[in-house]
N, C-alpha and C positions, 0 to 999 in steps of 0.2 A: 493643853485637849485642841483650841482651834488649829494647833499647826499639824497635830494627828488627821483631824477633820480635813484638813486644806489635802495633803498629802491622801488622803482618800479619793478624793474629791477626782485631785487629778488622775487620778490609778484607773479611775472609773472611766474619765471620758478618755484617756489613751483605750482602753480594752472599747469601748462601744467607736471609734471613731477607725480602728484597726477591722473592727468586726464590717464598719461601713462598706472600709476599702474594698475589703476580701469578696464580697457579697457585689458590688458594681464590677469589681475585674472581673469575679466570675460571668455577672452579667452580660460584661462584653466580648466575653470570649466565646458566648451562646450566643447571640447578634453580629461575631465577626463575618463582612459580607465574605460570599461565596466567590475562589476562585476565580477569572475571566478570563484568566487563558484558555487560547480553542485549546481542547483536547485532539490533537493529530492524527493523533494515534487510531481513535473510534471513528474520528472522518475519514480518512486514510482505508481503515477496513471495508466501509463504509459505500464507497466511492467504488472497489472496490471489485466489491461483488456487486456492485447494481450494472457497472459498467459490465461486469465478465456477464452479467444474467443479462443483458440485452445484447451483448455480442453471441454469445450462442446461442438465445432463441433464435436468432437472427440467419449465425449462420445452420443450424440444424432445421431450419425454413427453406435452408438452399439445398441444402442436400436431399432433404422428403425431394423436393421439387426434382431436383435435374442429379443429382448424384455429386460424387466428387468436383466434375468440371463446372458446375454449379458454387459448389463451395470456393475452388479458384479464385473464378469471376468475383464471386461475393467480397471476398479479403479486396484483389484484387483490384477493384472500383470503390468499395461503400467499406469495407472495415477503416480506415484511415478517417474518411472525413464523420464518418459514425463517432468515433472515439473523440475527435474536433469538437465537433458540436455538444456534446458532450461534458465536457475541460468549460465548454461556455457557459452550462446550466449549475455547475458544481462550480463557479471562479474557481478551477485547479485546471494546471498543464496535467494529462495525463499523460502514459506513454506507456508502452508493452517495449521490452528491449531484450537484448540476450545478449552472448559471445559469437552466437554463433544466426545471425540474422536475416532472415527471407529480404524484407524490403529494405532498400538504403537509408530509408525515411526513419526504421524503428534501429538506427546504429546506436551504441550507447557512447555517451559524452562520457570525458574522464571518469568523472563524480560514478555515474553508472558504470564504469569499466569495476570501479574498487571494489562496489559493493556488490558486483555479481560476481566478483572472484574471493569477495569475502568468503560469500554463498557455495561458491564451489567449492570453497577449501574445508567449510565444515561441512560439504560432501564427504568428502575425501576422507577427511576424516572419524565420519558415523554420526556425527551430529544432527539435532534437530534442526530446523532451519526455522527460525522466526521474522514476524515485520520487525522493522526498522523505525523509528522516527532520527531524522539529520539536522540538523541546523546546518545550512546551508551560510557562505561566507558573506553574503547579503543579507544576513542574519532571519533572512524567509526560514520558512523548514519544507523540509519531504522527506514521503511516504514510503518506503519498499519494501516490497511483499513478493514470496520467491511463486512462481507460476509453473509449473507441477504437469507433466505428459499425463495422459489416461489414453485410455486404447481406442476411444474417439478420435482423438491425436493425429496417431499413429499412420491414418488414411491418407492424410498428407505432411505428414512430418517423420515417416515410418524409415526401415530398410527399406533400399529398393531391390522390386523384386520377389519380397517376402511381404511384407508388413502393408508397405508404401506399390503399387501399378505401376508397370515400368512406361504404360502409353501415360496415366496422371504425371507423371513426374516429368514427364518432355514436355508434358503440355505446363507444370509450374516454372520450366526452365524458359520457356518460349515468354515468360510473364516477367519472369525474373532469372536474367541470365548470369546475375551472382550467386543462386539461392548457397545458403552454407546450412539450410534449415533442417536439415536432414539425418537421419542413423539415429534417433533416438526410439527408445524401448519406455515402456509402462512405469511411473515412475519417478524417468530422468528429472534432473533441474531443467525446466527447457529457458526460461528467462525471467524477471523483475516484472511488478509492477512498478511505479512509476509515478508518484504525482507529488508536485509540487502547487503547496499554495501561494494565494499570492496574498494573501495579508501575514 
């Protein structure tokens, strides 16, 4: 009799102990710390959107005030320093680059060229372009997103003599003798946002 009582008591202890462990594990899962890994995709999208907003509104103001020549001067003198200052504000290196650049300061790096080639191949195959996050060789992270041409862009990046006025293009060539950033149509892939995070 005593043997059966001991057996029953041992089984009861095991069951209670097992139940307590299950409850403790469940509580630990509920209280698991939230990941502190930065969300580079969300950050990249936000930085690109805010930088685009600043650039496009500034460009629109210049265009409204002085037409296409005003926009050309703004891009030549102020766009690069403006993006540079935003890089400092966001603690990230923000660039716009393309396989057909206008400003030589925006020529792509080898890594950016790989991304541009990848996007171009996707376009040629009829695929959909999506933003990317890549881990670089030094363990930093970079965000890339496509930049598409719209009708507004064609006033400076379209086909000369059609959507791009010949006189305006002569002014562009004065500012950028090695310009390659023309002959685009609405919807074309113009280039990419390239955002490298410092942390």
